[in-house]
C-alpha positions, 0 to 999 in steps of 0.5 A: 104149615102148608094148608090145601085150599080149593079154587073156590076157597082161594076166590073167596079169599081174594074177593075178601082182599086177604093177604097170602102166599099161594103154592099152585102144584101139579102132582104129576110135576117132578119139579113140585114134588121132588124138587120143590117140596123138601125145601118148601118148609123153611119158606113157609117158616119164612112166610109164616113169621112175617104174619101170613098163611100158605096155602096150596092148590094142587091144581093138575093130576096128569100134565095139561089136563086141569082138575076142574074149570075152576082149577084152571081159571085160577090157574089163568088168573095167575099167569097160566101153566108153569108149575111150581107157581108161588104168588104173593096175593097181597090185599086180594090182588096178585102183586108178584108170582115166581115159576120154577122156584125150588132150591133152598136158596131161590125160595128163601130169596123169595120168602124175603122179596114177598116178606119185603112188599108187605 
C-alpha cells in the first residue's frame, strides 16, 4: 500500500534515519498519473516483501508550482525536478534516485535494485 506523506513527515523520517522508498509526483504529470500509477502496485508489493514501506508525496498540482516551500526543499534535496522521482532512502540517506521509471518491467527492475542495496 502506498502511504501519502507530507514533506514534514518525510523529513522527520529522514532525521530518524529510517529506510523507505519515496515516490515524488506531480498531479499534473501524465507520466505520474497515467503511465506509472497503473504499474506501481507490483513495485510496492516487491518493496513491502523486502520489509520496506513506500511513501508518496504530491509536490506539485500545477507544473513548476510547488505546493509549499517544504515541498520544494524536499524535491531539491532528492535531485530536483523530474517526475515521477522514485528514491531509496537508506538509514536517512538518499542512496539511489530514478526519474521517469514508469512501465512495469522498469519498475520491477528498480524494485530489485532497491532491494539489492539493503
